[in-house]
Each structure stands twice: as structure tokens, then as C-alpha cells.
C-alpha angles and dihedrals in degrees: 000000000000091000089052092052092047090050091048089053090049092049091046090062091056127082115261095259092047092048092050092048091048092048091048092048090053092065093058114102104176131347111301095004126104128193125204111285119252113258116207126206146101114305093345115187128207092274095048099259112145141191089277101047119031110156120124089255097050092099103124126103123191126218103226114232092216096061108008091238127127115239127184091231144341092265091056089050092050091050098046114021102064094219139071124270117260113215117232108244119225091251090066099048092113089070117109099241106137122080125201106222092205101057105007095241114155110222127197113248090246091050090053096045093047094044127103095248091278138094112264089211105050103007095238112158119247123208106270088204088072088078087078090059100045092101089070090063110020132047110245095025119161096275091055093064106283126103131198112333096335111127095010 
């Protein structure tokens, strides 16, 4: 965990684009091969559940726009990152910033928001209750005046 915090501090000092590029480079193992991205958080399990969200369907991690690092949830980010969350604007919803904890597929934000609360790759169910927390991560989330798929 200390190495993760040191890396987070190092990434925090970079500009957003540099931090994202560095975080993306860190998931490369050998040329042309990607491993599953690291997911940070408190007591994170193999499917990205954390101390805050532990149901069978709590298997989504979000790549934070502010630092380019996957966190299990906003509360884990607040506790560990040392900076505030930056919301993904609509113009960046084609970015791969949502991780399925079951299969490791990285979804675009739009793909996740327009989905049926399940991974399009493996079919694993995502917690439909997360829709009520989208506004913490994505511009136009439910609490900002949209509901369900409207406006997405």
C-alpha cells in the first residue's frame, strides 16, 4: 500500500494528461499485452468490491479523471488520493474509464451509462443502485437532473 500511495503522490504532481499516460503505461506488461489495471481502495477484493460497497453486484471500478487511476469507489478515492474528484465531462465519455471487476473489461463511460447494469463482455450484473451515484463521477448523472438513460 505504501508504494501505491507514493505513486499516487507522484501522479498527483503531474498534469492530467501526463498522469493518465503514466497510469496507462503502468498496466503494460510486455509489448502488445495488457494486464488488468490496478484498482485502489480500502480492502479491495479481486472483483473490485471495497470496504464501502460489498454486494455481489458491486464489481465496477471507476478511473478517476483527476488522476487517471482506478478506484473502487468515491469514498476510497477521498480517503487515499489526497485530492478532490474531477467529474468526467460529456465530451470525454468515449474514454475507457469503467472496469468490470468480473472479467477486467474496460468500458467507455458511454457504454457503461447506456448499459443495462451488466457487463457487455461477460454479462456480469452491476449494482443498479450505482445510478444514484453517477453524478459523483460523470457530468449529467442522475442527481444533476437526468434519470435512467435520458440524456445519455
